C-alpha positions as CSV (number, residue, x, y, z in Angstrom):
1,M,120.4,162.1,115.4
2,H,119.8,164.3,112.2
3,H,120.8,162.9,109.0
4,E,123.2,165.6,108.2
5,D,124.9,165.1,111.7
6,I,125.2,161.4,111.0
7,K,126.9,162.5,107.4
8,A,129.2,164.9,109.2
9,S,130.3,161.9,111.7
10,I,131.1,159.7,108.6
11,R,133.2,162.6,107.2
12,K,135.0,163.4,110.3
13,S,135.8,159.4,110.4
14,G,137.7,159.8,107.0
15,T,135.3,158.4,104.8
16,S,132.0,159.4,103.0
17,P,128.7,158.0,102.4
18,A,129.5,157.4,98.7
19,A,132.5,155.3,99.8
20,I,130.4,153.1,101.8
21,A,128.4,152.6,99.2
22,R,131.2,151.5,96.9
23,S,132.4,149.3,99.7
24,L,129.2,147.7,100.2
25,K,128.3,147.3,96.6
26,V,125.1,149.4,96.9
27,T,123.9,152.8,95.4
28,S,124.5,156.0,97.2
29,A,120.8,156.5,97.2
30,T,120.4,153.3,99.4
31,V,122.9,154.6,101.8
32,S,121.5,158.1,101.7
33,N,118.2,156.6,102.5
34,V,119.5,154.3,105.4
35,I,121.3,157.4,106.9
36,Q,117.9,159.3,106.6
37,G,116.1,156.6,108.2
38,K,113.7,156.0,105.3
39,T,115.0,152.7,104.6
40,I,116.1,150.2,107.2
41,S,119.2,147.9,106.6
42,A,121.0,146.3,109.1
43,R,124.1,145.7,106.9
44,I,124.6,149.3,105.9
45,A,123.6,150.6,109.4
46,R,126.2,148.4,110.8
47,H,128.8,149.4,108.8
48,I,128.1,153.2,109.5
49,V,128.0,152.4,113.3
50,T,131.3,150.8,112.7
51,V,132.6,153.5,110.8
52,T,131.5,156.5,113.1
53,G,132.1,154.5,116.6
54,K,128.5,155.6,117.7
55,R,125.6,153.3,118.6
56,F,122.6,152.2,116.6
57,S,120.7,153.7,119.3
58,E,122.7,157.2,119.1
59,L,122.2,157.4,115.1
60,W,118.9,156.0,114.6
61,P,116.8,155.8,118.1
62,G,114.3,153.1,118.0
63,K,115.1,152.1,114.4
64,Y,117.4,149.2,114.9
65,P,116.5,147.8,118.7
66,A,117.4,144.0,117.8
67,H,121.1,145.6,117.2
68,E,121.6,147.0,120.6
69,F,123.5,145.0,123.2
70,V,122.8,145.0,126.9
71,E,125.7,146.9,128.7
72,R,125.3,146.1,132.5
73,A,127.9,145.4,134.8
74,D,125.9,142.9,136.7
75,L,125.7,140.3,133.8
76,P,127.5,137.3,134.3
77,K,130.8,136.9,132.5
78,A,131.1,134.5,129.7
79,V,133.5,131.5,130.7
80,A,136.0,130.3,128.2
81,P,135.1,126.5,126.6
82,G,137.2,124.3,129.0
83,A,138.2,126.7,131.6
84,K,136.8,125.5,135.1
85,K,134.4,127.5,136.9
86,K,135.4,128.9,140.5
87,A,133.2,127.2,143.2
88,V,131.1,129.9,144.8
89,A,131.5,129.6,149.0
90,A,128.1,129.1,150.5
């Protein structure tokens, strides 16, 4: 996604890059560099993903591959600790 589109998404969510910088106690330039893809910061990128509701791969394709989650319906569901697993009929 183009960096101006990312900034627009941030603004549409009711905040600004400067407000993100203040909340994370970093400079506005640092946030700007992450938005533009010049710098990689998982912490800042995660905050932007949370604010905008968009995925890492949508905002910065290929920049944060370790932060993408597998979203497949055929993966086994997690079982709560202490819960009994259902027996599978053969």
